[in-house]
Steps between C-alpha positions, in 0.01 A plus 500: 500500500352680799403164645869408529563807715235417759582130525252334263744426219864426426772708340752217545428127526635505856250767617241373746133559418295635791164324467338757731598788269233619258353798325127542452397737224183676612427666162484361148652662192280778363289548813447856616662573836464785744772663705561302819361168370699188579675374185684203650567314822854378565597210729875470558756415765769717337645801682518741204122544471518863382716415197274202418189721513675760281586228247140373489355854471719559194315215325172694518405766245232739620370750246214745464390370159281188472689175448506368144582132467778441246472240225775296668304492827183395316683207343654403836164519678331289231776239531462483878123460473545210261744332740269532800172393336 
């Protein structure tokens, strides 16, 4: 849903999609990150950038313990691989 807030998606059918809006995720799930590393790059023409960034940051979970892939994620990843091969 974050994409709707920065112009890349629609909440209502009448909302206009901004084709220049985008988010680039610079890190993959489970990758170790260090303080200060760039997690994402946001391209938007919206004025409320701070609230958009806050919304996107809330989607990230950063923890001290190593990442353990759940069974659901394993199934999803296997499905995606099959679709792209």
